[in-house]
C-alpha positions, -999 to +999 in steps of 0.1 A: +366-218+193+354-183+187+374-157+171+387-131+195+391-160+222+421-178+238+421-211+258+431-203+291+440-222+322+402-221+331+386-217+298+381-192+272+395-156+279+387-127+257+415-113+237+412-074+230+403-065+196+421-033+187+401-004+180+408+025+155+423+046+182+444+020+197+459+010+164+466+046+156+483+051+192+505+019+184+512+030+151+494+001+133+469+004+104+436-016+105+423-035+078+396-014+058+361-026+064+342-033+034+311-011+030+280-029+016+268-011-016+237+009-006+206+002-027+183+029-035+148+027-021+122+029-049+091+025-028+067+055-033+060+073+000+030+094-017+016+063-029+016+046+004+001+075+019-029+077-004-033+041+000-034+043+040-054+073+041-077+058+011-083+025+033-095+048+060-117+066+038-130+034+024-141+025+061-159+062+064-174+057+028-188+020+034-204+030+066-221+061+053-230+042+022-249+015+042-265+041+061-276+060+031-289+030+017-309+020+048-322+056+048-332+053+011-351+019+016-370+033+045-378+067+032-382+066-005-403+045-026-375+023-041-383-005-063-374-038-046-354-053-075-333-022-078-328-018-042-316-055-038-290-049-065-275-017-056-274-028-019-255-062-032-230-037-052-219-022-019-212-057-005-196-066-039-175-032-037-159-044-002-151-076-015-131-061-044-115-031-026-099-046+003-075-071-019-071-041-043-055-021-016-036-048-003-019-057-037-012-020-044+004-018-008+023-048-013+036-040-048+049-006-036+065-021-005+082-050-023+091-028-053+072-053-074+050-041-105+031-071-108+007-067-077+002-029-088-009-040-123-031-065-109-047-039-083-052-018-117-073-045-131-095-047-097-098-010-098-120-012-131-153-026-114-146-003-085-145+025-108-176+013-126-193+010-093-185+045-082-197+059-115-231+040-112-235+052-077-230+088-088-251+088-122-271+059-126-286+046-095-323+049-088-320+076-062-287+099-063-286+121-034-264+149-026-243+127-002-239+101-027-223+127-051-200+138-025-190+103-010-185+089-047-167+120-058-144+117-031-138+080-035-130+088-076-106+113-064-086+088-040-088+057-065-075+081-093-048+093-072-038+061-063-040+047-100-018+078-111+009+074-083+007+034-085+013+038-123+043+060-117+057+037-090+051+007-113+071+022-141+099+032-120+101-005-106+102-018-139+128+007-153+151-001-124+146-037-128+154-033-165+185-014-160+200-034-133+200-068-153 
């Protein structure tokens, strides 16, 4: 039988549970309710904002980057081998960037440093590609410099705030044990 129920002639009937006001009026005291200890939230809102807007920037970047490559392939005397390699870098970039953002977001939301550090490892080839696209590709247009400069800024800020969050997660876990 459930708490607060009595067996009546027709079945269970509810028993009124005293409220704090009713107990005070009757001169009785209720047992104090135990409060759950509050746990401090450690996730970084700033990091999550940069991950969110960085993901939208990546969509914009990817579409524009492909359009710029199509323009270069049609309008400029691009060596076939170089064009193929640089175009493949764009596809490789998206295969690495999506899991990197996912891991950094997951690490932030679950307050785990491991996925954040793994996302740092995945950021290394992405940083290399951005530097290649801004300085070493066959034809570097002004739009390439702008796109890759903004992308470097996003990934740099994500790395900085990710490192701060990971250190905070590790320090808190260390002192709680």
